[in-house]
N, CA, C and O of each residue as an XYZ file, in Angstrom:
812
protein
N     -41.257    -12.151     -2.407
C     -40.509    -13.174     -1.840
C     -40.371    -14.053     -2.522
O     -41.291    -14.569     -3.157
N     -38.928    -14.499     -2.547
C     -38.818    -15.838     -3.980
C     -38.834    -16.797     -2.977
O     -38.273    -16.660     -1.890
N     -39.575    -17.926     -3.387
C     -38.969    -19.299     -2.509
C     -38.324    -20.037     -3.030
O     -38.997    -20.744     -3.780
N     -36.869    -20.363     -3.033
C     -35.853    -20.748     -3.098
C     -35.853    -22.568     -3.703
O     -34.881    -23.271     -3.428
N     -36.726    -22.989     -4.301
C     -36.481    -23.868     -4.692
C     -35.741    -24.774     -5.571
O     -35.767    -25.992     -5.393
N     -35.090    -24.221     -6.504
C     -33.921    -24.636     -7.267
C     -32.676    -24.616     -6.687
O     -32.149    -23.676     -6.094
N     -32.176    -25.879     -6.930
C     -30.740    -26.087     -6.107
C     -29.811    -25.173     -6.428
O     -29.082    -24.568     -5.643
N     -29.870    -25.039     -8.152
C     -29.070    -24.059     -8.961
C     -29.184    -22.229     -8.227
O     -28.272    -21.428     -8.023
N     -30.404    -22.120     -8.035
C     -30.585    -20.775     -7.689
C     -29.586    -20.693     -6.108
O     -28.796    -19.839     -5.706
N     -30.011    -21.859     -5.568
C     -29.423    -21.775     -3.869
C     -27.800    -21.702     -3.848
O     -27.066    -21.251     -2.969
N     -27.383    -22.461     -5.461
C     -26.047    -22.621     -5.478
C     -25.333    -21.223     -5.641
O     -24.308    -20.722     -5.179
N     -26.374    -20.797     -6.543
C     -25.878    -19.294     -7.161
C     -25.539    -18.487     -6.200
O     -24.519    -17.798     -6.207
N     -26.536    -18.531     -5.146
C     -26.480    -17.142     -4.249
C     -25.510    -17.331     -3.169
O     -24.813    -16.424     -2.714
N     -25.495    -18.742     -2.716
C     -23.897    -19.207     -2.067
C     -22.481    -18.635     -2.728
O     -21.578    -18.042     -2.139
N     -22.561    -18.965     -4.012
C     -21.503    -18.425     -4.608
C     -21.272    -16.831     -4.825
O     -20.169    -16.290     -4.912
N     -22.062    -16.432     -4.868
C     -22.245    -14.775     -4.957
C     -22.041    -14.199     -3.632
O     -21.309    -13.223     -3.469
N     -22.790    -14.886     -2.493
C     -22.291    -14.748     -0.994
C     -20.595    -14.557     -0.901
O     -19.892    -13.759     -0.282
N     -20.427    -15.183     -1.412
C     -18.740    -15.969     -1.381
C     -18.055    -14.534     -1.889
O     -17.362    -13.715     -1.285
N     -18.606    -14.593     -3.416
C     -17.998    -13.585     -3.967
C     -17.866    -12.089     -3.350
O     -16.797    -11.517     -3.564
N     -18.753    -11.482     -2.683
C     -19.010    -10.586     -1.942
C     -18.278    -10.529     -1.026
O     -17.828     -9.439     -0.672
N     -17.947    -11.713     -0.372
C     -17.409    -11.516      0.796
C     -15.514    -11.094      0.382
O     -14.742    -10.861      1.312
N     -15.143    -11.069     -0.752
C     -14.028    -10.353     -1.254
C     -13.874     -9.379     -1.095
O     -12.705     -9.000     -1.168
N     -15.011     -8.307     -0.761
C     -14.688     -6.870     -1.295
C     -13.680     -6.381     -0.038
O     -13.699     -5.174      0.205
N     -13.027     -7.013      0.566
C     -11.968     -6.509      1.495
C     -11.111     -6.023      0.677
O     -10.742     -4.852      0.763
N     -10.662     -6.871     -0.253
C      -9.628     -6.810     -1.415
C      -9.479     -5.526     -1.764
O      -8.485     -4.804     -1.688
N     -10.884     -5.246     -2.268
C     -10.380     -3.513     -2.926
C     -10.182     -2.503     -1.699
O      -9.449     -1.519     -1.802
N     -10.955     -2.846     -0.418
C     -10.776     -1.968      0.226
C      -9.212     -2.081      0.983
O      -8.690     -0.999      1.250
N      -8.600     -3.083      1.265
C      -6.943     -3.341      1.343
C      -6.596     -2.848      0.274
O      -6.034     -1.796      0.579
N      -6.580     -3.030     -1.414
C      -5.684     -2.403     -2.092
C      -5.844     -0.346     -1.961
O      -5.063      0.478     -2.436
N      -7.035     -0.105     -1.212
C      -6.985      1.218     -1.732
C      -6.761      1.995     -0.346
O      -6.916      3.216     -0.389
N      -6.343      1.297      1.112
C      -6.044      2.116      1.983
C      -4.737      1.585      2.633
O      -4.138      2.205      3.511
N      -4.296      0.238      2.068
C      -2.886      0.014      2.602
C      -1.549      0.385      1.475
O      -1.748      1.010      0.433
N      -0.470     -0.015      1.810
C       0.398      0.674      0.433
C       0.803     -0.432     -0.197
O       1.221     -1.507      0.232
N       0.580      0.070     -1.514
C       0.932     -1.124     -2.374
C       1.757     -2.068     -2.186
O       1.406     -3.137     -2.686
N       3.068     -2.064     -1.458
C       3.885     -3.220     -1.646
C       3.139     -4.457     -0.298
O       3.621     -5.586     -0.207
N       2.333     -4.146      0.338
C       1.685     -4.673      0.956
C       0.461     -5.510      0.024
O       0.370     -6.737      0.028
N      -0.164     -4.882     -0.518
C      -1.031     -5.418     -1.506
C      -0.403     -6.721     -2.339
O      -0.668     -7.912     -2.503
N       0.572     -5.769     -2.752
C       1.285     -7.160     -3.787
C       2.034     -8.507     -2.724
O       1.750     -9.678     -2.972
N       2.866     -8.192     -1.713
C       2.743     -9.357     -1.033
C       2.049    -10.127     -0.757
O       2.190    -11.326     -0.997
N       0.671     -9.342      0.103
C      -0.496    -10.166      0.251
C      -0.973    -10.965     -0.496
O      -1.094    -12.137     -0.137
N      -1.495    -10.410     -2.120
C      -2.026    -11.233     -2.784
C      -1.301    -12.391     -3.671
O      -1.699    -13.477     -4.092
N      -0.366    -11.862     -3.748
C       1.068    -12.828     -4.360
C       1.070    -14.423     -3.275
O       1.159    -15.552     -3.758
N       0.955    -14.131     -1.834
C       1.211    -15.147     -0.977
C      -0.104    -15.915     -1.216
O      -0.042    -17.083     -1.601
N      -1.556    -15.179     -0.959
C      -2.670    -16.017     -1.276
C      -2.810    -16.542     -2.485
O      -3.261    -17.685     -2.413
N      -2.607    -16.173     -3.584
C      -2.692    -16.923     -4.603
C      -1.752    -17.806     -4.658
O      -2.236    -18.729     -5.312
N      -0.497    -18.126     -4.306
C       0.444    -18.948     -4.475
C      -0.140    -20.267     -3.288
O      -0.185    -21.492     -3.180
N      -0.303    -19.716     -2.970
C      -1.602    -20.910     -1.282
C      -2.465    -21.451     -1.646
O      -2.805    -22.559     -1.232
N      -3.231    -20.578     -2.814
C      -4.261    -20.954     -2.936
C      -4.037    -22.308     -4.349
O      -4.393    -23.486     -4.321
N      -3.460    -21.683     -5.250
C      -3.140    -22.562     -5.902
C      -2.377    -24.111     -5.878
O      -2.424    -24.903     -6.819
N      -1.672    -24.343     -4.590
C      -1.283    -25.129     -3.815
C      -2.361    -26.004     -3.451
O      -2.274    -27.229     -3.529
N      -3.154    -25.519     -3.142
C      -3.994    -26.069     -2.177
C      -4.980    -26.968     -3.488
O      -5.178    -28.176     -3.621
N      -5.524    -25.600     -4.446
C      -6.318    -26.732     -5.282
C      -5.536    -27.407     -5.785
O      -5.727    -28.484     -5.219
N      -4.686    -27.560     -6.538
C      -3.543    -28.908     -7.366
C      -3.458    -30.090     -6.311
O      -3.581    -31.274     -6.625
N      -3.208    -29.580     -4.883
C      -3.629    -30.925     -4.099
C      -4.883    -31.593     -3.979
O      -5.005    -32.805     -3.797
N      -5.878    -30.711     -4.093
C      -7.382    -30.931     -4.035
C      -7.435    -31.706     -5.306
O      -8.009    -32.792     -5.225
N      -6.865    -31.302     -6.664
C      -7.021    -32.138     -7.857
C      -6.086    -33.258     -7.827
O      -6.254    -34.115     -8.695
N      -5.332    -33.383     -7.166
C      -4.482    -34.747     -7.082
C      -4.789    -35.767     -6.230
O      -4.253    -36.875     -6.239
N      -5.927    -35.275     -5.259
C      -6.590    -35.925     -4.494
C      -5.927    -36.377     -3.341
O      -6.102    -37.505     -2.882
N      -5.079    -35.432     -2.796
C      -3.787    -35.746     -1.592
C      -4.686    -35.800     -0.523
O      -5.302    -34.736     -0.460
N      -5.008    -36.569      0.316
C      -5.571    -37.294      1.499
C      -6.153    -36.273      2.068
O      -7.348    -36.116      1.817
N      -5.599    -35.494      2.808
C      -6.017    -34.201      3.721
C      -6.621    -33.282      3.306
O      -7.815    -33.029      3.464
N      -5.607    -32.545      2.577
C      -6.017    -31.154      1.646
C      -7.335    -31.327      0.870
O      -8.382    -30.680      0.901
N      -6.878    -32.611      0.031
C      -8.288    -32.713     -0.887
C      -9.211    -32.634     -0.520
O      -9.903    -31.716     -0.962
N      -9.862    -33.677      0.656
C     -11.109    -33.817      1.076
C     -11.305    -32.710      1.983
O     -12.518    -32.724      2.194
N     -10.638    -31.470      2.839
C     -11.082    -30.571      3.160
C     -11.187    -29.753      2.416
O     -12.069    -28.942      2.697
N     -10.561    -29.551      1.376
C     -10.968    -28.206     -0.012
C     -12.663    -28.701     -0.185
O     -13.540    -27.856     -0.006
N     -13.010    -30.090     -0.534
C     -13.906    -30.347     -1.414
C     -14.955    -30.286     -0.634
O     -16.105    -30.214     -1.066
N     -14.650    -30.308      0.556
C     -16.056    -30.306      1.810
C     -16.461    -29.209      2.127
O     -17.655    -29.067      2.391
N     -15.378    -27.907      2.198
C     -15.311    -26.494      2.484
C     -16.069    -25.512      1.432
O     -16.863    -24.603      1.676
N     -15.505    -26.047      0.014
C     -15.882    -25.106     -1.277
C     -16.590    -26.074     -2.188
O     -16.614    -25.687     -3.356
N     -17.054    -26.994     -2.005
C     -18.001    -27.720     -3.378
C     -18.875    -26.931     -3.666
O     -19.054    -26.727     -4.867
N     -19.745    -26.195     -2.648
C     -20.800    -25.488     -3.713
C     -20.244    -23.783     -4.241
O     -20.917    -22.868     -4.716
N     -19.015    -23.840     -3.977
C     -18.736    -22.710     -4.722
C     -18.176    -23.046     -6.310
O     -17.985    -22.182     -7.165
N     -18.016    -24.142     -6.441
C     -17.160    -24.521     -7.515
C     -18.094    -24.803     -8.748
O     -19.291    -24.968     -8.509
N     -17.609    -24.878    -10.167
C     -18.997    -24.885    -11.214
C     -18.403    -26.540    -11.512
O     -17.455    -27.206    -11.096
N     -19.474    -26.745    -12.413
C     -19.164    -28.200    -12.867
C     -18.079    -28.314    -13.283
O     -17.342    -28.974    -12.550
N     -17.503    -27.817    -14.480
C     -16.049    -27.749    -14.963
C     -14.834    -27.690    -14.080
O     -13.745    -28.159    -14.409
N     -15.054    -27.153    -13.064
C     -13.939    -27.195    -11.905
C     -14.045    -28.594    -11.167
O     -13.078    -29.178    -10.676
N     -15.061    -28.949    -11.159
C     -15.301    -30.573    -10.259
C     -14.881    -31.606    -10.746
O     -14.187    -32.414    -10.129
N     -15.335    -31.751    -12.223
C     -15.521    -32.861    -13.564
C     -14.571    -32.802    -13.846
O     -14.909    -33.127    -14.984
N     -12.953    -32.619    -13.985
C     -12.077    -32.239    -15.163
C     -11.272    -33.387    -15.024
O     -11.339    -34.256    -14.155
N     -10.437    -33.279    -16.066
C      -9.501    -35.002    -16.676
C      -8.133    -34.012    -16.710
O      -7.046    -34.560    -16.896
N      -8.205    -32.355    -16.505
C      -6.411    -31.567    -15.815
C      -7.081    -30.665    -15.049
O      -8.267    -30.340    -15.107
N      -6.341    -30.345    -14.431
C      -6.170    -29.249    -13.328
C      -6.667    -27.977    -14.158
O      -5.995    -27.497    -15.071
N      -7.900    -27.479    -13.758
C      -8.614    -25.972    -14.182
C      -8.851    -25.340    -12.455
O      -9.556    -25.956    -11.656
N      -8.113    -24.004    -12.088
C      -8.208    -23.552    -11.397
C      -9.564    -22.842    -11.189
O     -10.209    -22.417    -12.148
N      -9.921    -22.741    -10.084
C     -11.529    -21.834     -9.663
C     -11.319    -20.811     -9.721
O     -10.172    -20.385     -9.854
N     -12.594    -19.905     -9.623
C     -12.731    -18.393     -9.994
C     -12.076    -18.008     -8.833
O     -11.446    -16.978     -9.074
N     -11.937    -18.371     -7.670
C     -10.757    -18.115     -6.706
C      -9.473    -17.566     -7.082
O      -9.127    -16.429     -6.760
N      -8.838    -18.280     -7.691
C      -7.431    -18.117     -8.762
C      -7.364    -16.940     -9.075
O      -6.659    -16.043     -8.614
N      -8.557    -16.931    -10.351
C      -8.542    -15.888    -11.028
C      -8.954    -14.566    -10.390
O      -8.527    -13.549    -10.937
N      -9.740    -14.434     -9.289
C      -9.729    -12.814     -8.719
C      -8.520    -12.692     -7.648
O      -8.236    -11.565     -7.241
N      -8.034    -13.451     -7.330
C      -6.580    -13.270     -6.554
C      -5.216    -12.858     -7.529
O      -4.273    -12.159     -7.162
N      -5.354    -13.356     -8.577
C      -4.455    -13.024     -9.904
C      -5.103    -11.491    -10.141
O      -4.343    -10.523    -10.107
N      -6.148    -11.362    -10.317
C      -6.610    -10.087    -10.818
C      -6.104     -9.120     -9.902
O      -5.445     -8.163    -10.309
N      -6.463     -9.369     -8.216
C      -5.953     -8.343     -7.380
C      -4.509     -7.817     -7.313
O      -4.015     -6.738     -6.984
N      -3.869     -9.364     -7.891
C      -2.436     -9.226     -7.565
C      -1.631     -8.260     -8.880
O      -0.537     -7.697     -8.928
N      -2.764     -8.397     -9.863
C      -2.196     -7.776    -11.396
C      -2.645     -6.460    -11.118
O      -1.723     -5.670    -11.323
N      -3.586     -5.949    -10.770
C      -3.878     -4.588    -10.690
C      -3.351     -3.894     -9.611
O      -3.416     -2.668     -9.514
N      -2.834     -4.625     -8.796
C      -1.883     -3.677     -7.576
C      -0.772     -3.875     -7.977
O      -0.087     -3.106     -7.302
N      -0.012     -4.501     -8.758
C       1.002     -4.234     -9.454
C       1.095     -2.917    -10.854
O       2.030     -2.195    -11.199
N      -0.154     -3.037    -11.321
C      -0.141     -2.411    -12.722
C      -0.740     -0.844    -12.654
O      -0.701      0.022    -13.529
N      -1.347     -0.787    -11.208
C      -2.621      0.539    -11.397
C      -2.304      1.042    -10.469
O      -1.535      0.536     -9.650
N      -2.924      2.379    -10.357
C      -2.987      3.529     -9.413
C      -4.016      2.311     -8.006
O      -4.817      1.420     -8.292
N      -3.618      2.707     -6.728
C      -4.730      1.984     -5.874
C      -6.215      2.508     -6.191
O      -7.188      1.758     -6.255
N      -6.245      3.548     -6.333
C      -7.766      4.311     -6.691
C      -8.464      3.088     -8.044
O      -9.459      2.363     -8.028
N      -7.420      3.319     -9.069
C      -7.891      2.406    -10.479
C      -8.032      1.303     -9.640
O      -9.116      1.159     -9.075
N      -7.133      0.493     -9.451
C      -7.257     -1.254     -9.192
C      -8.501     -1.394     -8.069
O      -9.350     -2.256     -8.295
N      -8.618     -0.603     -6.924
C     -10.355     -0.834     -5.903
C     -10.903     -0.678     -6.938
O     -11.265     -1.802     -7.285
N     -11.246      0.153     -7.789
C     -12.526      0.239     -8.537
C     -12.779     -0.943     -9.370
O     -13.804     -1.625     -9.356
N     -11.507     -1.148    -10.258
C     -11.824     -2.451    -10.874
C     -12.211     -3.838    -10.105
O     -12.976     -4.658    -10.611
N     -11.693     -3.984     -9.024
C     -11.499     -5.236     -8.251
C     -13.196     -4.792     -7.708
O     -14.037     -5.688     -7.792
N     -13.498     -3.848     -7.337
C     -14.804     -3.668     -6.782
C     -16.441     -4.047     -7.887
O     -17.588     -4.457     -7.707
N     -15.528     -3.566     -9.060
C     -16.687     -3.599    -10.493
C     -16.864     -5.438    -10.694
O     -17.939     -5.993    -10.919
N     -15.896     -5.943    -10.587
C     -15.804     -7.591    -11.165
C     -16.463     -8.027     -9.760
O     -17.183     -9.025     -9.776
N     -16.246     -7.289     -8.455
C     -17.196     -8.140     -7.305
C     -18.844     -7.887     -7.178
O     -19.590     -8.860     -7.070
N     -19.340     -6.586     -7.196
C     -20.532     -5.981     -7.419
C     -21.284     -6.838     -8.481
O     -22.005     -7.835     -8.452
N     -20.661     -5.783     -9.672
C     -21.439     -5.851    -11.225
C     -21.497     -7.544    -11.639
O     -22.494     -7.949    -12.237
N     -20.653     -8.268    -11.374
C     -20.705     -9.571    -12.101
C     -21.670    -10.591    -11.130
O     -22.189    -11.623    -11.555
N     -21.828     -9.965     -9.419
C     -23.062    -10.575     -8.690
C     -24.298     -9.982     -9.020
O     -25.310    -10.682     -9.018
N     -24.347     -8.820     -9.294
C     -25.602     -8.131     -9.600
C     -26.115     -8.934    -11.297
O     -27.271     -9.271    -11.552
N     -25.042     -9.074    -12.156
C     -25.638     -9.884    -13.368
C     -26.103    -11.157    -13.404
O     -26.931    -11.551    -14.226
N     -25.547    -11.905    -12.445
C     -25.729    -13.305    -12.347
C     -26.963    -13.422    -11.152
O     -27.508    -14.514    -10.989
N     -27.142    -12.899    -10.790
C     -28.186    -12.957     -9.593
C     -29.788    -12.000    -10.465
O     -30.971    -12.202    -10.191
N     -29.358    -11.235    -11.261
C     -30.763    -10.559    -11.696
C     -31.158    -11.320    -12.818
O     -32.318    -11.679    -13.022
N     -29.787    -11.668    -13.849
C     -30.130    -12.746    -14.389
C     -30.913    -14.111    -13.940
O     -31.746    -14.608    -14.698
N     -30.664    -14.581    -12.914
C     -31.517    -15.830    -12.411
C     -32.691    -15.551    -12.269
O     -33.631    -15.959    -12.952
N     -32.723    -14.671    -11.165
C     -34.294    -14.270    -10.636
C     -35.161    -13.582    -11.817
O     -36.338    -13.917    -11.946
N     -34.588    -12.633    -12.666
C     -35.528    -11.486    -13.553
C     -35.508    -11.927    -15.091
O     -36.222    -11.359    -15.918
N     -34.523    -13.123    -15.468
C     -33.870    -12.936    -16.483
C     -35.417    -13.706    -17.666
O     -36.185    -14.651    -17.488
N     -35.289    -12.925    -18.542
C     -36.395    -13.611    -19.717
C     -35.917    -13.216    -20.835
O     -35.900    -14.192    -21.585
N     -35.500    -12.262    -21.370
C     -34.827    -12.383    -22.698
C     -33.142    -12.919    -22.845
O     -32.245    -12.111    -22.602
N     -32.862    -14.166    -23.208
C     -31.641    -14.164    -23.168
C     -31.076    -14.299    -24.696
O     -31.642    -14.779    -25.678
N     -29.877    -13.765    -24.584
C     -28.822    -13.572    -25.644
C     -28.269    -15.311    -26.462
O     -28.768    -16.355    -26.043
N     -27.430    -15.312    -27.380
C     -27.156    -16.595    -27.788
C     -26.257    -17.191    -26.697
O     -26.526    -18.345    -26.364
N     -25.516    -16.749    -26.259
C     -24.663    -17.258    -25.389
C     -25.074    -17.494    -23.777
O     -24.273    -17.954    -22.963
N     -26.376    -17.126    -23.465
C     -27.400    -17.691    -22.599
C     -27.418    -16.849    -21.553
O     -28.244    -17.000    -20.652
N     -26.162    -15.480    -21.538
C     -26.474    -14.722    -20.814
C     -27.978    -13.683    -20.985
O     -28.440    -14.048    -22.066
N     -28.729    -12.798    -20.522
C     -29.533    -12.573    -20.164
C     -29.734    -10.729    -20.210
O     -28.783    -10.153    -19.682
N     -30.689     -9.923    -20.694
C     -30.904     -8.574    -21.120
C     -30.692     -7.984    -19.769
O     -30.046     -6.957    -19.559
N     -31.225     -8.638    -18.965
C     -31.622     -7.916    -17.707
C     -30.546     -8.131    -16.793
O     -30.435     -7.329    -15.866
N     -29.606     -9.220    -16.908
C     -28.257     -9.303    -16.137
C     -27.094     -8.076    -16.466
O     -26.378     -7.327    -15.802
N     -27.359     -8.346    -17.874
C     -26.105     -7.526    -18.520
C     -26.679     -5.802    -18.209
O     -25.986     -4.809    -17.992
N     -27.739     -5.888    -18.265
C     -28.146     -4.168    -17.926
C     -28.119     -4.238    -16.055
O     -27.523     -3.347    -15.450
N     -28.539     -4.921    -15.594
C     -27.934     -4.848    -14.148
C     -26.131     -4.573    -13.989
O     -25.675     -3.826    -13.124
N     -25.351     -5.250    -14.890
C     -24.131     -4.710    -14.789
C     -23.620     -3.233    -15.205
O     -22.816     -2.514    -14.611
N     -24.289     -3.011    -16.333
C     -23.672     -1.885    -16.585
C     -23.951     -1.073    -15.577
O     -22.993     -0.394    -15.206
N     -25.290     -0.871    -14.820
C     -26.120     -0.019    -13.965
C     -24.801      0.078    -12.577
O     -24.122      1.052    -12.250
N     -24.809     -0.831    -12.205
C     -23.663     -1.256    -10.958
C     -22.742     -0.573    -11.434
O     -22.361      0.512    -10.993
N     -22.322     -1.142    -12.352
C     -20.662     -0.539    -12.668
C     -20.803      0.836    -13.065
O     -19.995      1.620    -12.568
N     -21.670      1.289    -13.865
C     -21.628      2.898    -13.546
C     -21.413      3.539    -12.172
O     -20.714      4.534    -11.979
N     -22.136      2.817    -11.177
C     -22.263      3.212     -9.654
C     -21.217      3.202     -9.079
O     -20.954      4.237     -8.465
N     -20.304      2.183     -9.033
C     -19.188      1.723     -8.430
C     -18.269      2.832     -8.922
O     -17.764      3.648     -8.150
N     -18.033      2.828    -10.505
C     -17.332      4.204    -10.940
C     -17.338      5.639    -10.445
O     -16.424      6.379    -10.081
N     -18.742      5.815    -10.552
C     -19.170      7.224    -10.046
C     -18.633      7.272     -8.581
O     -18.026      8.266     -8.183
N     -18.898      6.024     -7.662
C     -18.386      6.554     -6.370
C     -17.044      6.882     -6.054
O     -16.603      7.663     -5.210
N     -16.434      6.104     -6.930
C     -14.565      6.644     -6.750
C     -14.371      7.568     -7.764
O     -13.241      8.046     -7.861
N     -15.118      7.876     -8.438
C     -14.774      8.731     -9.626
C     -15.625     10.141     -9.617
O     -15.590     10.714    -10.707
N     -16.306     10.740     -8.694
C     -17.298     11.477     -8.517
C     -17.276     12.621     -9.591
O     -18.282     12.980    -10.203
N     -15.929     13.195     -9.768
C     -15.953     14.197    -11.073
C     -15.576     13.754    -12.482
O     -15.054     14.565    -13.247
N     -15.753     12.845    -12.751
C     -15.634     12.059    -13.894
C     -16.750     12.293    -14.829
O     -17.943     12.331    -14.530
N     -16.196     12.455    -16.056
C     -17.106     12.922    -17.332
C     -18.471     11.156    -17.172
O     -18.251      9.947    -17.112
N     -19.700     11.966    -17.166
C     -20.813     10.726    -17.242
C     -20.761     10.221    -18.598
O     -21.742      9.530    -18.874
N     -19.808     10.373    -19.645
C     -19.475      9.956    -20.704
C     -18.715      8.774    -20.717
O     -18.921      7.661    -21.201
N     -17.862      9.229    -20.126
C     -16.379      8.525    -19.881
C     -16.738      7.185    -18.862
O     -16.247      6.064    -18.997
N     -17.392      7.460    -18.162
C     -17.947      6.644    -16.909
C     -18.874      5.368    -17.360
O     -18.989      4.187    -17.032
N     -19.464      6.268    -18.292
C     -20.552      4.971    -19.050
C     -19.709      4.291    -19.977
O     -19.883      3.074    -20.029
N     -18.919      4.735    -20.652
C     -17.913      3.841    -21.479
C     -17.365      2.704    -21.151
O     -17.510      1.641    -21.755
N     -16.444      2.981    -19.768
C     -15.988      1.968    -18.854
C     -17.276      0.913    -18.123
O     -17.129     -0.290    -17.907
N     -18.106      1.447    -17.927
C     -18.935      0.647    -17.482
C     -19.556     -0.482    -18.907
O     -19.851     -1.642    -18.621
N     -19.642     -0.170    -19.827
C     -19.766     -1.090    -21.004
C     -18.735     -1.666    -21.385
O     -18.870     -2.849    -21.697
N     -17.696     -1.198    -21.468
C     -16.099     -1.816    -22.022
C     -16.284     -3.023    -20.870
O     -15.954     -4.172    -21.166
N     -16.793     -2.731    -19.627
C     -16.702     -4.006    -18.657
C     -17.543     -5.372    -18.934
O     -17.251     -6.552    -19.133
N     -19.079     -4.384    -18.817
C     -19.778     -5.686    -19.415
C     -19.746     -6.540    -20.613
O     -20.235     -7.658    -20.777
N     -18.873     -5.575    -21.659
C     -18.782     -6.558    -22.725
C     -17.562     -7.523    -22.605
O     -17.346     -8.434    -23.404
N     -16.752     -7.215    -21.469
C     -15.682     -8.182    -21.373
C     -16.080     -9.278    -20.900
O     -15.742    -10.372    -21.352
N     -17.136     -9.036    -19.569
C     -17.838    -10.318    -19.059
C     -19.042    -10.979    -20.137
O     -19.335    -12.174    -20.140
N     -19.643     -9.980    -21.007
C     -20.817    -10.839    -21.907
C     -19.587    -11.704    -22.998
O     -19.998    -12.854    -23.153
N     -18.435    -11.513    -23.659
C     -17.567    -12.288    -24.458
C     -16.865    -13.165    -24.058
O     -16.017    -13.584    -24.846
N     -16.954    -13.813    -22.600
C     -16.460    -14.383    -21.947
C     -15.891    -15.477    -22.651
O     -14.675    -15.672    -22.647
N     -16.732    -16.233    -23.281
C     -16.303    -17.698    -24.015
C     -15.637    -17.282    -25.353
O     -14.748    -17.996    -25.817
N     -15.988    -16.283    -25.914
C     -15.453    -15.901    -26.992
C     -13.695    -15.676    -26.775
O     -12.791    -16.196    -27.428
N     -13.603    -14.746    -25.660
C     -11.843    -14.368    -25.533
C     -11.353    -15.643    -24.827
O     -10.149    -15.873    -24.931
N     -12.342    -16.775    -23.908
C     -11.458    -17.807    -23.372
C     -10.619    -16.963    -22.064
O      -9.419    -17.213    -21.950
N     -11.161    -16.118    -21.232
C     -10.550    -15.582    -20.426
C     -11.781    -15.559    -19.630
O     -12.934    -15.246    -19.929
N     -11.104    -16.078    -18.254
C     -12.003    -15.747    -17.039
C     -12.467    -14.443    -16.333
O     -11.874    -13.703    -15.547
N     -13.714    -14.397    -16.862
C     -14.299    -12.843    -16.613
C     -13.769    -12.050    -15.115
O     -13.782    -10.892    -14.700
N     -13.309    -13.376    -14.592
C     -12.809    -12.691    -12.816
C     -11.548    -12.191    -12.864
O     -11.071    -11.467    -11.991
N     -10.931    -12.582    -13.950
C      -9.662    -11.762    -14.475
C      -9.532    -10.709    -15.501
O      -8.632     -9.873    -15.586
N     -10.667    -10.883    -16.352
C     -10.656     -9.996    -17.891
C     -11.128     -8.536    -17.215
O     -10.475     -7.493    -17.248
N     -12.556     -8.762    -16.537
C     -12.972     -7.354    -16.478
C     -12.209     -6.437    -15.377
O     -12.730     -5.360    -15.088
N     -11.186     -6.762    -14.851
C     -10.313     -6.266    -13.723
C      -9.237     -5.248    -14.617
O      -8.956     -4.049    -14.625
N      -8.831     -6.444    -15.336
C      -7.773     -5.494    -16.098
C      -8.231     -4.803    -16.941
O      -7.503     -3.819    -17.079
N      -9.411     -4.777    -17.869
C     -10.324     -4.008    -18.668
C     -10.438     -2.641    -17.933
O      -9.943     -1.530    -18.122
N     -11.160     -3.090    -17.159
C     -11.496     -1.644    -16.277
C     -10.140     -0.949    -15.805
O      -9.756      0.069    -16.382
N      -9.530     -1.422    -14.911
C      -8.726     -0.633    -14.285
C      -7.262     -0.270    -15.494
O      -6.171      0.279    -15.342
N      -7.726     -0.691    -16.270
C      -6.505      0.404    -17.572
C      -7.140      1.216    -18.152
O      -6.567      2.138    -18.733
N      -8.358      1.106    -18.151
C      -8.870      2.519    -18.701
C      -8.921      3.680    -17.581
O      -8.554      4.849    -17.708
N      -9.547      2.963    -16.303
C      -9.337      3.619    -15.078
C      -8.302      4.628    -14.689
O      -8.395      5.770    -14.241
N      -7.107      3.725    -15.049
C      -5.677      4.257    -14.659
C      -5.181      5.472    -15.528
O      -4.445      6.358    -15.094
N      -5.695      5.400    -16.860
C      -5.438      6.713    -17.617
C      -6.069      7.974    -17.215
O      -5.586      9.050    -17.569
N      -7.359      7.878    -16.334
C      -7.677      8.920    -15.628
C      -7.657      8.956    -14.416
O      -8.298      9.800    -13.789
N      -6.850      7.963    -13.801
C      -6.438      8.343    -12.393
C      -5.693      9.756    -12.004
O      -5.389      9.992    -10.834
C-alpha cells in the first residue's frame, strides 16, 4: 500500500479520477445516434468555454464557484495565467465533438477510451513507479503502461484486427502523448485525433 503523503500525488489521483469519470463519453458515442453526440458535445463545449472564460475574468459568482469546484483539477499554467488558457476538460470535449463528427462511432469511441484510460495509466504508473526519465520528464514505466493499456482498449473494440496494426496504433497514440510539448497540442485532443484517424481506416 502506498501512503499518499505527497500533495502532488493526491492531486494527480484526484485529476485522473475526474478523467476516468468521463468514460461516459465513449459509451454515449458508441451507443447513441451520431447527431445526438454532436449536439451534446457541442453544447457542453460551448458551456464549458463560457464558464471558464467567466472564471478567467473573475466574474463574481461563476468565477468563485468554478475555482472552488475544480481548483484541484487545474494545472499551474491554468491557474496562474496572463491570458485565457482552457483547461483539459475543454480539450476533452473538443476531442469528443471532433471524433463524433469525423469518424465512425466505433473508431470515435475507441479513440476517446484510449485518451481517458491510457493517459491515466501513464500518469499514475509514472508517478508511482517511474524511475527512468526521458528528456521531457516522462517516464519509461508510464509510457510503457500507456502502450499496453492502449493495446488492450483497441483489442476490446476490434478483437479481429491484426495484432501488428493494433500495436502500431497504440505506439502512434503513445508517441502523440510523448511529444506533446514538441507539437504544442494538448494530448487530450491530439491522442483521440491520431488514434481515431487510423482506426477509422479499419472501421
